Biopython code that builds the backbone (N, CA, C, O; Angstrom):
import numpy as np
from Bio.PDB.StructureBuilder import StructureBuilder

atoms = [
    (1, "MET", "N", (-56.898, -17.311, -50.268)),
    (1, "MET", "CA", (-57.196, -15.925, -50.534)),
    (1, "MET", "C", (-55.886, -15.167, -50.771)),
    (1, "MET", "O", (-54.898, -15.388, -50.072)),
    (2, "ASP", "N", (-55.889, -14.287, -51.747)),
    (2, "ASP", "CA", (-54.713, -13.475, -52.055)),
    (2, "ASP", "C", (-54.616, -12.333, -51.049)),
    (2, "ASP", "O", (-55.470, -11.448, -51.021)),
    (3, "ARG", "N", (-53.561, -12.358, -50.218)),
    (3, "ARG", "CA", (-53.407, -11.344, -49.159)),
    (3, "ARG", "C", (-53.313, -9.938, -49.729)),
    (3, "ARG", "O", (-53.758, -8.988, -49.085)),
    (4, "GLU", "N", (-52.749, -9.781, -50.912)),
    (4, "GLU", "CA", (-52.600, -8.463, -51.531)),
    (4, "GLU", "C", (-53.958, -7.796, -51.762)),
    (4, "GLU", "O", (-54.070, -6.574, -51.663)),
    (5, "LYS", "N", (-54.975, -8.579, -52.066)),
    (5, "LYS", "CA", (-56.298, -8.032, -52.379)),
    (5, "LYS", "C", (-57.190, -7.889, -51.146)),
    (5, "LYS", "O", (-58.285, -7.335, -51.239)),
    (6, "HIS", "N", (-56.743, -8.373, -50.015)),
    (6, "HIS", "CA", (-57.603, -8.405, -48.835)),
    (6, "HIS", "C", (-57.750, -7.054, -48.141)),
    (6, "HIS", "O", (-58.800, -6.786, -47.558)),
    (7, "GLY", "N", (-56.758, -6.220, -48.185)),
    (7, "GLY", "CA", (-56.814, -4.943, -47.487)),
    (7, "GLY", "C", (-56.308, -5.078, -46.061)),
    (7, "GLY", "O", (-56.087, -6.183, -45.566)),
    (8, "GLY", "N", (-56.128, -3.943, -45.414)),
    (8, "GLY", "CA", (-55.624, -3.976, -44.047)),
    (8, "GLY", "C", (-55.849, -2.662, -43.327)),
    (8, "GLY", "O", (-56.294, -1.671, -43.907)),
    (9, "TRP", "N", (-55.532, -2.687, -42.063)),
    (9, "TRP", "CA", (-55.707, -1.537, -41.174)),
    (9, "TRP", "C", (-54.439, -1.321, -40.356)),
    (9, "TRP", "O", (-53.803, -2.280, -39.918)),
    (10, "THR", "N", (-54.082, -0.072, -40.154)),
    (10, "THR", "CA", (-53.112, 0.309, -39.138)),
    (10, "THR", "C", (-53.929, 1.031, -38.078)),
    (10, "THR", "O", (-54.803, 1.833, -38.408)),
    (11, "TYR", "N", (-53.656, 0.754, -36.811)),
    (11, "TYR", "CA", (-54.509, 1.290, -35.745)),
    (11, "TYR", "C", (-53.681, 1.622, -34.514)),
    (11, "TYR", "O", (-52.540, 1.182, -34.369)),
    (12, "ILE", "N", (-54.292, 2.416, -33.622)),
    (12, "ILE", "CA", (-53.658, 2.762, -32.350)),
    (12, "ILE", "C", (-54.642, 2.491, -31.217)),
    (12, "ILE", "O", (-55.790, 2.935, -31.249)),
    (13, "MET", "N", (-54.168, 1.754, -30.218)),
    (13, "MET", "CA", (-54.924, 1.481, -28.995)),
    (13, "MET", "C", (-54.337, 2.335, -27.868)),
    (13, "MET", "O", (-53.157, 2.686, -27.899)),
    (14, "ALA", "N", (-55.168, 2.666, -26.870)),
    (14, "ALA", "CA", (-54.712, 3.450, -25.725)),
    (14, "ALA", "C", (-55.466, 3.009, -24.471)),
    (14, "ALA", "O", (-56.504, 2.352, -24.550)),
    (15, "ASP", "N", (-54.921, 3.383, -23.320)),
    (15, "ASP", "CA", (-55.616, 3.095, -22.063)),
    (15, "ASP", "C", (-56.465, 4.278, -21.610)),
    (15, "ASP", "O", (-57.463, 4.099, -20.912)),
    (16, "ARG", "N", (-56.065, 5.495, -22.009)),
    (16, "ARG", "CA", (-56.780, 6.711, -21.595)),
    (16, "ARG", "C", (-56.272, 7.868, -22.440)),
    (16, "ARG", "O", (-55.378, 7.695, -23.269)),
    (17, "TYR", "N", (-56.839, 9.037, -22.233)),
    (17, "TYR", "CA", (-56.417, 10.241, -22.937)),
    (17, "TYR", "C", (-54.928, 10.489, -22.714)),
    (17, "TYR", "O", (-54.471, 10.623, -21.579)),
    (18, "ARG", "N", (-54.183, 10.548, -23.814)),
    (18, "ARG", "CA", (-52.739, 10.794, -23.814)),
    (18, "ARG", "C", (-51.956, 9.818, -22.924)),
    (18, "ARG", "O", (-50.890, 10.154, -22.409)),
    (19, "GLY", "N", (-52.488, 8.632, -22.755)),
    (19, "GLY", "CA", (-51.817, 7.616, -21.948)),
    (19, "GLY", "C", (-50.897, 6.744, -22.787)),
    (19, "GLY", "O", (-50.340, 7.187, -23.791)),
    (20, "THR", "N", (-50.750, 5.509, -22.359)),
    (20, "THR", "CA", (-49.926, 4.536, -23.077)),
    (20, "THR", "C", (-50.606, 4.197, -24.391)),
    (20, "THR", "O", (-51.824, 4.023, -24.438)),
    (21, "ILE", "N", (-49.817, 4.100, -25.469)),
    (21, "ILE", "CA", (-50.383, 3.771, -26.772)),
    (21, "ILE", "C", (-49.658, 2.578, -27.392)),
    (21, "ILE", "O", (-48.510, 2.278, -27.064)),
    (22, "TYR", "N", (-50.368, 1.911, -28.297)),
    (22, "TYR", "CA", (-49.853, 0.743, -29.017)),
    (22, "TYR", "C", (-50.241, 0.900, -30.481)),
    (22, "TYR", "O", (-51.398, 1.187, -30.786)),
    (23, "VAL", "N", (-49.300, 0.715, -31.375)),
    (23, "VAL", "CA", (-49.551, 0.767, -32.819)),
    (23, "VAL", "C", (-49.571, -0.664, -33.341)),
    (23, "VAL", "O", (-48.661, -1.448, -33.070)),
    (24, "GLY", "N", (-50.618, -0.994, -34.092)),
    (24, "GLY", "CA", (-50.723, -2.347, -34.624)),
    (24, "GLY", "C", (-51.248, -2.363, -36.046)),
    (24, "GLY", "O", (-51.593, -1.323, -36.608)),
    (25, "VAL", "N", (-51.304, -3.548, -36.617)),
    (25, "VAL", "CA", (-51.796, -3.751, -37.976)),
    (25, "VAL", "C", (-52.627, -5.025, -38.013)),
    (25, "VAL", "O", (-52.349, -5.976, -37.283)),
    (26, "THR", "N", (-53.649, -5.041, -38.864)),
    (26, "THR", "CA", (-54.527, -6.205, -38.953)),
    (26, "THR", "C", (-55.291, -6.188, -40.268)),
    (26, "THR", "O", (-55.400, -5.148, -40.919)),
    (27, "SER", "N", (-55.810, -7.324, -40.649)),
    (27, "SER", "CA", (-56.703, -7.384, -41.809)),
    (27, "SER", "C", (-58.164, -7.328, -41.374)),
    (27, "SER", "O", (-59.044, -7.104, -42.205)),
    (28, "ASP", "N", (-58.438, -7.528, -40.078)),
    (28, "ASP", "CA", (-59.809, -7.516, -39.547)),
    (28, "ASP", "C", (-59.819, -6.672, -38.274)),
    (28, "ASP", "O", (-59.577, -7.182, -37.181)),
    (29, "LEU", "N", (-60.099, -5.388, -38.424)),
    (29, "LEU", "CA", (-59.990, -4.450, -37.301)),
    (29, "LEU", "C", (-60.938, -4.792, -36.155)),
    (29, "LEU", "O", (-60.526, -4.792, -34.995)),
    (30, "SER", "N", (-62.176, -5.078, -36.457)),
    (30, "SER", "CA", (-63.150, -5.379, -35.401)),
    (30, "SER", "C", (-62.723, -6.587, -34.568)),
    (30, "SER", "O", (-62.765, -6.541, -33.339)),
    (31, "ALA", "N", (-62.316, -7.660, -35.229)),
    (31, "ALA", "CA", (-61.892, -8.868, -34.518)),
    (31, "ALA", "C", (-60.623, -8.616, -33.695)),
    (31, "ALA", "O", (-60.502, -9.094, -32.567)),
    (32, "ARG", "N", (-59.677, -7.858, -34.272)),
    (32, "ARG", "CA", (-58.418, -7.597, -33.572)),
    (32, "ARG", "C", (-58.649, -6.755, -32.327)),
    (32, "ARG", "O", (-58.093, -7.053, -31.270)),
    (33, "VAL", "N", (-59.458, -5.710, -32.435)),
    (33, "VAL", "CA", (-59.742, -4.864, -31.270)),
    (33, "VAL", "C", (-60.498, -5.669, -30.222)),
    (33, "VAL", "O", (-60.248, -5.521, -29.026)),
    (34, "SER", "N", (-61.407, -6.507, -30.656)),
    (34, "SER", "CA", (-62.134, -7.368, -29.722)),
    (34, "SER", "C", (-61.161, -8.251, -28.933)),
    (34, "SER", "O", (-61.333, -8.449, -27.730)),
    (35, "ARG", "N", (-60.143, -8.779, -29.615)),
    (35, "ARG", "CA", (-59.135, -9.610, -28.933)),
    (35, "ARG", "C", (-58.328, -8.764, -27.937)),
    (35, "ARG", "O", (-58.046, -9.213, -26.826)),
    (36, "HIS", "N", (-57.960, -7.550, -28.333)),
    (36, "HIS", "CA", (-57.253, -6.672, -27.390)),
    (36, "HIS", "C", (-58.112, -6.411, -26.159)),
    (36, "HIS", "O", (-57.621, -6.465, -25.031)),
    (37, "ARG", "N", (-59.376, -6.133, -26.374)),
    (37, "ARG", "CA", (-60.274, -5.805, -25.256)),
    (37, "ARG", "C", (-60.468, -6.988, -24.310)),
    (37, "ARG", "O", (-60.743, -6.806, -23.124)),
    (38, "SER", "N", (-60.320, -8.201, -24.845)),
    (38, "SER", "CA", (-60.461, -9.393, -24.000)),
    (38, "SER", "C", (-59.134, -9.807, -23.363)),
    (38, "SER", "O", (-59.082, -10.778, -22.608)),
    (39, "GLY", "N", (-58.048, -9.062, -23.672)),
    (39, "GLY", "CA", (-56.742, -9.372, -23.099)),
    (39, "GLY", "C", (-55.934, -10.379, -23.881)),
    (39, "GLY", "O", (-54.891, -10.830, -23.408)),
    (40, "LYS", "N", (-56.396, -10.749, -25.087)),
    (40, "LYS", "CA", (-55.716, -11.774, -25.876)),
    (40, "LYS", "C", (-55.110, -11.240, -27.166)),
    (40, "LYS", "O", (-54.623, -12.024, -27.980)),
    (41, "GLY", "N", (-55.126, -9.913, -27.376)),
    (41, "GLY", "CA", (-54.640, -9.345, -28.626)),
    (41, "GLY", "C", (-53.134, -9.253, -28.707)),
    (41, "GLY", "O", (-52.542, -9.575, -29.737)),
    (42, "SER", "N", (-52.511, -8.815, -27.629)),
    (42, "SER", "CA", (-51.051, -8.724, -27.560)),
    (42, "SER", "C", (-50.651, -8.655, -26.094)),
    (42, "SER", "O", (-51.422, -8.190, -25.254)),
    (43, "ASP", "N", (-49.464, -9.112, -25.795)),
    (43, "ASP", "CA", (-48.981, -9.059, -24.411)),
    (43, "ASP", "C", (-48.890, -7.614, -23.927)),
    (43, "ASP", "O", (-49.222, -7.321, -22.779)),
    (44, "PHE", "N", (-48.436, -6.698, -24.811)),
    (44, "PHE", "CA", (-48.280, -5.295, -24.426)),
    (44, "PHE", "C", (-49.632, -4.688, -24.056)),
    (44, "PHE", "O", (-49.759, -4.051, -23.010)),
    (45, "CYS", "N", (-50.636, -4.881, -24.900)),
    (45, "CYS", "CA", (-51.964, -4.325, -24.615)),
    (45, "CYS", "C", (-52.559, -4.945, -23.352)),
    (45, "CYS", "O", (-53.205, -4.250, -22.568)),
    (46, "ALA", "N", (-52.353, -6.216, -23.155)),
    (46, "ALA", "CA", (-52.864, -6.873, -21.956)),
    (46, "ALA", "C", (-52.171, -6.334, -20.706)),
    (46, "ALA", "O", (-52.828, -6.039, -19.707)),
    (47, "ARG", "N", (-50.843, -6.204, -20.761)),
    (47, "ARG", "CA", (-50.069, -5.733, -19.612)),
    (47, "ARG", "C", (-50.485, -4.323, -19.186)),
    (47, "ARG", "O", (-50.610, -4.041, -17.995)),
    (48, "TYR", "N", (-50.697, -3.445, -20.165)),
    (48, "TYR", "CA", (-51.018, -2.041, -19.867)),
    (48, "TYR", "C", (-52.508, -1.723, -19.983)),
    (48, "TYR", "O", (-52.908, -0.561, -19.906)),
    (49, "GLU", "N", (-53.324, -2.755, -20.167)),
    (49, "GLU", "CA", (-54.778, -2.632, -20.238)),
    (49, "GLU", "C", (-55.230, -1.611, -21.274)),
    (49, "GLU", "O", (-56.048, -0.735, -20.993)),
    (50, "LEU", "N", (-54.679, -1.742, -22.479)),
    (50, "LEU", "CA", (-55.052, -0.864, -23.582)),
    (50, "LEU", "C", (-56.278, -1.449, -24.262)),
    (50, "LEU", "O", (-56.181, -2.450, -24.971)),
    (51, "LYS", "N", (-57.424, -0.833, -24.050)),
    (51, "LYS", "CA", (-58.682, -1.370, -24.554)),
    (51, "LYS", "C", (-59.441, -0.380, -25.429)),
    (51, "LYS", "O", (-60.511, -0.702, -25.946)),
    (52, "ARG", "N", (-58.895, 0.821, -25.598)),
    (52, "ARG", "CA", (-59.579, 1.882, -26.323)),
    (52, "ARG", "C", (-58.953, 2.049, -27.714)),
    (52, "ARG", "O", (-57.768, 2.360, -27.828)),
    (53, "LEU", "N", (-59.746, 1.843, -28.761)),
    (53, "LEU", "CA", (-59.303, 2.111, -30.129)),
    (53, "LEU", "C", (-59.442, 3.611, -30.355)),
    (53, "LEU", "O", (-60.554, 4.139, -30.342)),
    (54, "VAL", "N", (-58.315, 4.309, -30.565)),
    (54, "VAL", "CA", (-58.378, 5.767, -30.686)),
    (54, "VAL", "C", (-58.082, 6.285, -32.088)),
    (54, "VAL", "O", (-58.356, 7.447, -32.388)),
    (55, "TRP", "N", (-57.521, 5.429, -32.955)),
    (55, "TRP", "CA", (-57.226, 5.850, -34.328)),
    (55, "TRP", "C", (-57.104, 4.606, -35.197)),
    (55, "TRP", "O", (-56.621, 3.564, -34.754)),
    (56, "ALA", "N", (-57.555, 4.737, -36.458)),
    (56, "ALA", "CA", (-57.403, 3.642, -37.420)),
    (56, "ALA", "C", (-57.467, 4.200, -38.828)),
    (56, "ALA", "O", (-58.168, 5.176, -39.093)),
    (57, "GLU", "N", (-56.731, 3.571, -39.720)),
    (57, "GLU", "CA", (-56.765, 3.942, -41.136)),
    (57, "GLU", "C", (-56.742, 2.669, -41.961)),
    (57, "GLU", "O", (-55.976, 1.746, -41.685)),
    (58, "SER", "N", (-57.591, 2.634, -42.976)),
    (58, "SER", "CA", (-57.648, 1.455, -43.848)),
    (58, "SER", "C", (-56.724, 1.639, -45.047)),
    (58, "SER", "O", (-56.452, 2.760, -45.478)),
    (59, "PHE", "N", (-56.252, 0.519, -45.571)),
    (59, "PHE", "CA", (-55.362, 0.488, -46.725)),
    (59, "PHE", "C", (-55.871, -0.551, -47.710)),
    (59, "PHE", "O", (-56.544, -1.508, -47.329)),
    (60, "ALA", "N", (-55.546, -0.354, -48.969)),
    (60, "ALA", "CA", (-56.008, -1.268, -50.021)),
    (60, "ALA", "C", (-55.424, -2.665, -49.862)),
    (60, "ALA", "O", (-56.057, -3.650, -50.241)),
    (61, "SER", "N", (-54.222, -2.757, -49.305)),
    (61, "SER", "CA", (-53.600, -4.076, -49.112)),
    (61, "SER", "C", (-53.005, -4.159, -47.707)),
    (61, "SER", "O", (-52.690, -3.139, -47.094)),
    (62, "ILE", "N", (-52.857, -5.364, -47.216)),
    (62, "ILE", "CA", (-52.237, -5.574, -45.911)),
    (62, "ILE", "C", (-50.772, -5.139, -45.954)),
    (62, "ILE", "O", (-50.234, -4.666, -44.953)),
    (63, "GLU", "N", (-50.138, -5.294, -47.095)),
    (63, "GLU", "CA", (-48.733, -4.874, -47.219)),
    (63, "GLU", "C", (-48.589, -3.365, -47.035)),
    (63, "GLU", "O", (-47.638, -2.905, -46.404)),
    (64, "GLU", "N", (-49.538, -2.589, -47.587)),
    (64, "GLU", "CA", (-49.513, -1.133, -47.391)),
    (64, "GLU", "C", (-49.723, -0.790, -45.921)),
    (64, "GLU", "O", (-49.067, 0.105, -45.388)),
    (65, "ALA", "N", (-50.628, -1.494, -45.273)),
    (65, "ALA", "CA", (-50.887, -1.259, -43.848)),
    (65, "ALA", "C", (-49.642, -1.571, -43.015)),
    (65, "ALA", "O", (-49.310, -0.826, -42.093)),
    (66, "ILE", "N", (-48.964, -2.649, -43.331)),
    (66, "ILE", "CA", (-47.742, -3.032, -42.613)),
    (66, "ILE", "C", (-46.656, -1.985, -42.824)),
    (66, "ILE", "O", (-45.956, -1.617, -41.881)),
    (67, "THR", "N", (-46.514, -1.510, -44.042)),
    (67, "THR", "CA", (-45.512, -0.484, -44.338)),
    (67, "THR", "C", (-45.781, 0.780, -43.522)),
    (67, "THR", "O", (-44.856, 1.364, -42.957)),
    (68, "PHE", "N", (-47.053, 1.201, -43.461)),
    (68, "PHE", "CA", (-47.376, 2.398, -42.686)),
    (68, "PHE", "C", (-47.185, 2.155, -41.191)),
    (68, "PHE", "O", (-46.708, 3.037, -40.476)),
    (69, "GLU", "N", (-47.554, 0.965, -40.713)),
    (69, "GLU", "CA", (-47.355, 0.629, -39.297)),
    (69, "GLU", "C", (-45.879, 0.761, -38.924)),
    (69, "GLU", "O", (-45.548, 1.348, -37.894)),
    (70, "LYS", "N", (-45.003, 0.222, -39.749)),
    (70, "LYS", "CA", (-43.567, 0.292, -39.467)),
    (70, "LYS", "C", (-43.090, 1.739, -39.425)),
    (70, "LYS", "O", (-42.285, 2.107, -38.570)),
    (71, "ARG", "N", (-43.588, 2.556, -40.348)),
    (71, "ARG", "CA", (-43.207, 3.970, -40.360)),
    (71, "ARG", "C", (-43.754, 4.680, -39.116)),
    (71, "ARG", "O", (-43.040, 5.447, -38.469)),
    (72, "LEU", "N", (-45.009, 4.421, -38.791)),
    (72, "LEU", "CA", (-45.654, 5.054, -37.638)),
    (72, "LEU", "C", (-44.953, 4.700, -36.325)),
    (72, "LEU", "O", (-44.832, 5.547, -35.440)),
    (73, "LYS", "N", (-44.497, 3.467, -36.198)),
    (73, "LYS", "CA", (-43.792, 3.053, -34.984)),
    (73, "LYS", "C", (-42.490, 3.823, -34.788)),
    (73, "LYS", "O", (-42.011, 3.949, -33.661)),
    (74, "ARG", "N", (-41.908, 4.345, -35.881)),
    (74, "ARG", "CA", (-40.676, 5.131, -35.773)),
    (74, "ARG", "C", (-40.931, 6.609, -35.470)),
    (74, "ARG", "O", (-40.001, 7.349, -35.150)),
    (75, "TRP", "N", (-42.186, 7.033, -35.572)),
    (75, "TRP", "CA", (-42.516, 8.435, -35.302)),
    (75, "TRP", "C", (-42.283, 8.766, -33.835)),
    (75, "TRP", "O", (-42.349, 7.898, -32.964)),
    (76, "ARG", "N", (-42.011, 10.038, -33.583)),
    (76, "ARG", "CA", (-41.937, 10.523, -32.202)),
    (76, "ARG", "C", (-43.321, 10.451, -31.575)),
    (76, "ARG", "O", (-44.332, 10.546, -32.271)),
    (77, "ARG", "N", (-43.361, 10.285, -30.273)),
    (77, "ARG", "CA", (-44.638, 10.168, -29.564)),
    (77, "ARG", "C", (-45.557, 11.362, -29.825)),
    (77, "ARG", "O", (-46.751, 11.172, -30.054)),
    (78, "ASP", "N", (-45.028, 12.582, -29.797)),
    (78, "ASP", "CA", (-45.888, 13.749, -29.992)),
    (78, "ASP", "C", (-46.495, 13.780, -31.392)),
    (78, "ASP", "O", (-47.591, 14.313, -31.564)),
    (79, "TRP", "N", (-45.815, 13.222, -32.400)),
    (79, "TRP", "CA", (-46.399, 13.132, -33.736)),
    (79, "TRP", "C", (-47.577, 12.159, -33.730)),
    (79, "TRP", "O", (-48.599, 12.408, -34.370)),
    (80, "LYS", "N", (-47.429, 11.063, -33.010)),
    (80, "LYS", "CA", (-48.526, 10.090, -32.914)),
    (80, "LYS", "C", (-49.720, 10.706, -32.198)),
    (80, "LYS", "O", (-50.862, 10.503, -32.612)),
    (81, "LEU", "N", (-49.469, 11.459, -31.125)),
    (81, "LEU", "CA", (-50.559, 12.110, -30.399)),
    (81, "LEU", "C", (-51.271, 13.110, -31.302)),
    (81, "LEU", "O", (-52.498, 13.198, -31.276)),
    (82, "ASP", "N", (-50.520, 13.861, -32.096)),
    (82, "ASP", "CA", (-51.125, 14.803, -33.046)),
    (82, "ASP", "C", (-51.994, 14.068, -34.064)),
    (82, "ASP", "O", (-53.090, 14.528, -34.385)),
    (83, "LEU", "N", (-51.518, 12.933, -34.576)),
    (83, "LEU", "CA", (-52.280, 12.141, -35.532)),
    (83, "LEU", "C", (-53.620, 11.719, -34.924)),
    (83, "LEU", "O", (-54.668, 11.846, -35.557)),
    (84, "ILE", "N", (-53.570, 11.219, -33.700)),
    (84, "ILE", "CA", (-54.798, 10.803, -33.009)),
    (84, "ILE", "C", (-55.732, 11.985, -32.840)),
    (84, "ILE", "O", (-56.914, 11.898, -33.172)),
    (85, "GLU", "N", (-55.208, 13.092, -32.324)),
    (85, "GLU", "CA", (-56.055, 14.227, -31.962)),
    (85, "GLU", "C", (-56.627, 14.971, -33.157)),
    (85, "GLU", "O", (-57.649, 15.643, -33.016)),
    (86, "LYS", "N", (-56.009, 14.879, -34.328)),
    (86, "LYS", "CA", (-56.596, 15.478, -35.529)),
    (86, "LYS", "C", (-57.881, 14.742, -35.915)),
    (86, "LYS", "O", (-58.850, 15.363, -36.353)),
    (87, "ALA", "N", (-57.885, 13.442, -35.755)),
    (87, "ALA", "CA", (-59.041, 12.629, -36.133)),
    (87, "ALA", "C", (-60.000, 12.390, -34.966)),
    (87, "ALA", "O", (-61.194, 12.182, -35.180)),
    (88, "ASN", "N", (-59.489, 12.419, -33.736)),
    (88, "ASN", "CA", (-60.264, 12.018, -32.559)),
    (88, "ASN", "C", (-59.817, 12.860, -31.355)),
    (88, "ASN", "O", (-59.163, 12.346, -30.448)),
    (89, "PRO", "N", (-60.171, 14.158, -31.348)),
    (89, "PRO", "CA", (-59.652, 15.066, -30.312)),
    (89, "PRO", "C", (-59.986, 14.657, -28.876)),
    (89, "PRO", "O", (-59.240, 14.984, -27.954)),
    (90, "ASP", "N", (-61.082, 13.956, -28.680)),
    (90, "ASP", "CA", (-61.487, 13.548, -27.328)),
    (90, "ASP", "C", (-60.987, 12.158, -26.945)),
    (90, "ASP", "O", (-61.280, 11.669, -25.854)),
    (91, "TRP", "N", (-60.241, 11.528, -27.831)),
    (91, "TRP", "CA", (-59.749, 10.165, -27.613)),
    (91, "TRP", "C", (-60.904, 9.199, -27.301)),
    (91, "TRP", "O", (-60.782, 8.311, -26.457)),
    (92, "ALA", "N", (-62.018, 9.398, -28.001)),
    (92, "ALA", "CA", (-63.172, 8.507, -27.812)),
    (92, "ALA", "C", (-62.812, 7.107, -28.282)),
    (92, "ALA", "O", (-61.965, 6.930, -29.158)),
    (93, "ASP", "N", (-63.462, 6.118, -27.690)),
    (93, "ASP", "CA", (-63.260, 4.729, -28.109)),
    (93, "ASP", "C", (-64.035, 4.506, -29.399)),
    (93, "ASP", "O", (-65.264, 4.563, -29.399)),
    (94, "LEU", "N", (-63.338, 4.255, -30.486)),
    (94, "LEU", "CA", (-63.955, 4.103, -31.804)),
    (94, "LEU", "C", (-64.493, 2.693, -32.040)),
    (94, "LEU", "O", (-65.114, 2.436, -33.072)),
    (95, "TYR", "N", (-64.268, 1.793, -31.116)),
    (95, "TYR", "CA", (-64.694, 0.406, -31.285)),
    (95, "TYR", "C", (-66.201, 0.297, -31.494)),
    (95, "TYR", "O", (-66.652, -0.527, -32.291)),
    (96, "ASP", "N", (-66.981, 1.108, -30.797)),
    (96, "ASP", "CA", (-68.440, 1.045, -30.917)),
    (96, "ASP", "C", (-68.912, 1.361, -32.330)),
    (96, "ASP", "O", (-69.994, 0.927, -32.727)),
    (97, "HIS", "N", (-68.122, 2.109, -33.096)),
    (97, "HIS", "CA", (-68.484, 2.436, -34.464)),
    (97, "HIS", "C", (-68.176, 1.290, -35.431)),
    (97, "HIS", "O", (-68.623, 1.300, -36.578)),
    (98, "LEU", "N", (-67.410, 0.305, -34.957)),
    (98, "LEU", "CA", (-67.054, -0.828, -35.803)),
    (98, "LEU", "C", (-68.112, -1.928, -35.796)),
    (98, "LEU", "O", (-68.313, -2.628, -36.788)),
    (99, "ILE", "N", (-68.776, -2.061, -34.664)),
    (99, "ILE", "CA", (-69.714, -3.190, -34.535)),
    (99, "ILE", "C", (-71.151, -2.791, -34.784)),
    (99, "ILE", "O", (-72.047, -3.632, -34.711)),
]
sb = StructureBuilder()
sb.init_structure("model")
sb.init_model(0)
sb.init_chain("A")
sb.init_seg("    ")
for serial, (resi, resn, name, xyz) in enumerate(atoms, 1):
    if name == "N":
        sb.init_residue(resn, " ", resi, " ")
    sb.init_atom(name, np.array(xyz, "f"), 0.0, 1.0, " ", f" {name:<3s}", serial, name[0])
structure = sb.get_structure()
Protein backbone atom coordinates (compact mmCIF):
# COMPACT_ATOMS: atom_id res chain seq x y z
CA MET A 1 0.00 0.00 0.00
CA ASP A 2 1.25 3.49 -0.84
CA ARG A 3 1.66 5.31 2.49
CA GLU A 4 1.18 8.70 0.80
CA LYS A 5 -2.40 7.79 -0.16
CA HIS A 6 -3.35 6.20 3.15
CA GLY A 7 -3.99 9.33 5.21
CA GLY A 8 -3.20 9.95 8.84
CA TRP A 9 -4.18 11.50 12.13
CA THR A 10 -2.49 13.76 14.65
CA TYR A 11 -4.08 13.37 18.08
CA ILE A 12 -3.80 14.32 21.75
CA MET A 13 -4.36 11.97 24.69
CA ALA A 14 -4.87 13.13 28.30
CA ASP A 15 -5.46 11.69 31.75
CA ARG A 16 -7.97 14.36 32.87
CA TYR A 17 -9.09 17.94 32.29
CA ARG A 18 -5.97 20.08 31.76
CA GLY A 19 -3.80 17.22 33.00
CA THR A 20 -0.86 15.46 31.40
CA ILE A 21 -1.07 15.36 27.60
CA TYR A 22 0.58 13.33 24.83
CA VAL A 23 0.75 14.27 21.14
CA GLY A 24 0.88 11.39 18.68
CA VAL A 25 0.37 10.41 15.05
CA THR A 26 -1.16 7.33 13.44
CA SER A 27 -2.76 6.01 10.28
CA ASP A 28 -5.49 4.18 12.27
CA LEU A 29 -6.83 6.38 15.07
CA SER A 30 -9.30 3.90 16.55
CA ALA A 31 -6.72 1.10 16.79
CA ARG A 32 -4.03 3.42 18.18
CA VAL A 33 -6.28 4.86 20.90
CA SER A 34 -7.42 1.35 21.77
CA ARG A 35 -3.76 0.37 22.27
CA HIS A 36 -3.17 3.42 24.48
CA ARG A 37 -6.23 2.55 26.56
CA SER A 38 -4.93 -0.99 27.06
CA GLY A 39 -1.51 0.32 28.17
CA LYS A 40 0.32 -0.84 25.03
CA GLY A 41 0.26 2.33 22.90
CA SER A 42 3.32 4.10 24.28
CA ASP A 43 5.43 3.96 27.42
CA PHE A 44 4.56 7.61 28.20
CA CYS A 45 0.80 7.05 27.99
CA ALA A 46 1.06 3.86 30.02
CA ARG A 47 3.22 5.50 32.71
CA TYR A 48 0.87 8.48 33.15
CA GLU A 49 -2.35 6.53 32.44
CA LEU A 50 -3.39 8.70 29.51
CA LYS A 51 -6.54 7.00 28.24
CA ARG A 52 -8.71 9.92 27.10
CA LEU A 53 -8.65 11.02 23.45
CA VAL A 54 -9.29 14.78 23.69
CA TRP A 55 -8.36 16.07 20.22
CA ALA A 56 -7.71 14.67 16.74
CA GLU A 57 -7.35 15.96 13.21
CA SER A 58 -7.23 13.95 10.00
CA PHE A 59 -4.82 14.60 7.13
CA ALA A 60 -4.79 13.46 3.52
CA SER A 61 -1.43 11.72 3.99
CA ILE A 62 0.50 10.26 6.90
CA GLU A 63 3.39 12.55 5.97
CA GLU A 64 1.17 15.62 6.51
CA ALA A 65 0.05 14.22 9.87
CA ILE A 66 3.68 13.63 10.91
CA THR A 67 4.65 17.16 9.87
CA PHE A 68 1.83 18.64 11.95
CA GLU A 69 2.65 16.37 14.91
CA LYS A 70 6.24 17.61 14.91
CA ARG A 71 5.07 21.22 14.79
CA LEU A 72 2.47 20.65 17.52
CA LYS A 73 5.04 19.05 19.83
CA ARG A 74 7.04 22.31 19.66
CA TRP A 75 4.04 24.43 20.68
CA ARG A 76 3.81 25.89 24.16
CA ARG A 77 1.55 23.94 26.51
CA ASP A 78 -1.04 26.73 26.73
CA TRP A 79 -1.36 26.76 22.92
CA LYS A 80 -2.06 23.02 22.98
CA LEU A 81 -4.67 23.50 25.72
CA ASP A 82 -6.34 26.23 23.64
CA LEU A 83 -6.39 23.91 20.60
CA ILE A 84 -8.09 21.18 22.65
CA GLU A 85 -10.59 23.52 24.28
CA LYS A 86 -11.68 25.17 21.02
CA ALA A 87 -12.79 21.78 19.70
CA ASN A 88 -13.57 20.00 23.00
CA PRO A 89 -14.18 22.50 25.85
CA ASP A 90 -15.17 19.79 28.35
CA TRP A 91 -12.23 17.52 27.50
CA ALA A 92 -14.70 14.72 26.76
CA ASP A 93 -13.27 11.37 25.71
CA LEU A 94 -13.75 11.30 21.93
CA TYR A 95 -12.93 7.60 21.65
CA ASP A 96 -16.61 6.60 21.91
CA HIS A 97 -17.30 8.56 18.72
CA LEU A 98 -14.71 6.50 16.84
CA ILE A 99 -16.16 3.06 17.44
